[in-house]
C-alpha positions in Angstrom: 40.2 -2.4 17.7 41.4 -3.8 20.8 45.1 -4.4 20.8 46.3 -6.4 23.9 50.0 -6.9 23.8 52.6 -6.5 26.6 55.8 -6.1 24.8 56.1 -2.2 24.2 58.1 -2.2 21.0 56.0 -4.7 19.5 53.1 -3.0 20.4 54.0 0.1 19.0 54.9 -1.5 15.8 51.4 -3.1 15.8 49.6 0.1 16.7 51.0 1.6 14.0 50.4 -0.6 11.7 46.6 -0.7 12.4 46.6 3.1 12.5 48.2 3.4 9.3 45.1 1.1 7.8 42.4 3.7 9.3 41.6 1.7 12.5 41.1 3.4 16.0 43.2 1.2 18.2 43.0 0.9 22.1 45.9 -0.9 23.2 46.1 -2.4 26.5 49.5 -3.5 28.2 47.6 -5.7 31.0 45.0 -8.1 31.0 43.2 -5.7 33.9 43.2 -2.9 31.5 41.9 -4.7 28.5 39.1 -5.8 30.5 38.2 -2.4 31.4 38.5 -1.3 27.7 36.1 -4.1 26.9 33.5 -2.6 29.4 33.8 0.8 28.4 34.1 0.2 24.7 32.2 -1.5 21.7 34.8 -3.0 19.4 34.5 -4.4 16.1 37.3 -6.6 16.5 40.3 -7.6 18.6 44.0 -8.8 18.5 45.0 -10.6 21.7 48.4 -11.9 22.8 47.7 -15.1 24.5 50.3 -14.3 27.0 50.0 -10.8 28.6 52.6 -10.6 31.3 52.2 -13.9 33.9 48.5 -14.0 32.8 46.4 -15.8 30.0 44.0 -13.7 28.1 41.3 -16.3 27.8 39.1 -14.5 30.4 38.9 -11.3 28.2 38.4 -13.8 25.2 35.2 -15.4 26.9 34.0 -11.7 27.5 34.5 -11.0 23.7 32.6 -13.8 22.7 29.9 -13.1 24.8 29.6 -9.3 23.4 30.1 -11.1 19.6 33.3 -9.2 19.3 35.6 -11.3 16.9 39.2 -11.8 17.8 42.3 -13.2 16.7 45.0 -14.8 19.0 48.6 -14.0 18.6 51.2 -16.4 20.2 54.5 -17.6 20.2 55.4 -21.1 18.9 54.9 -23.1 21.9 51.2 -23.0 22.1 49.8 -26.2 20.7 45.9 -26.2 21.7 43.8 -23.5 22.5 41.0 -24.2 25.1 37.3 -24.7 24.3 35.5 -22.4 23.5 38.5 -20.8 21.6 40.0 -23.6 19.8 38.2 -22.4 16.6 39.5 -18.8 16.6 42.4 -17.8 14.6 45.7 -18.2 15.6 48.4 -16.1 14.4 51.9 -17.4 15.5 54.9 -15.1 16.6 57.2 -14.0 15.1 54.4 -12.6 12.9 54.0 -11.6 9.3 52.2 -8.3 9.9 50.5 -8.9 6.4 49.2 -12.0 7.6 47.9 -10.4 10.8 46.5 -7.2 9.2 44.5 -9.6 6.7 43.2 -11.9 9.6 41.9 -8.7 11.5 40.5 -7.2 8.3 38.4 -10.4 7.9 37.2 -10.4 11.1 36.3 -6.5 11.0 34.5 -6.8 7.8 36.7 -5.0 5.6 38.0 -8.3 3.5 36.0 -11.1 2.5 36.7 -14.7 4.3 39.1 -16.8 2.1 37.7 -19.4 -0.3 37.3 -22.9 1.2 
């Protein structure tokens, strides 16, 4: 799993959560590093903070979509609309509920069935 999060303390919590649930985690703290990791690895899923430093993560999301890697966005309470073609991608708002975030990633990676309509 690709984890893109620039907040070190929060990233450590997320990394530990997913490692504890059997994921191999590749954590990128910058968009440039995340893009490098996406070229070097095949990921089952990705968890993307929308704002990484002063950059937006949509360039990476475009690449993941092209490579058919499912992803979830994380963002603070002020994001209202995701740009197309990402407006249908799951968005988990910060402050995060870790169980909700884990469930979203598990559904994407095929570990849990999708919720009933």
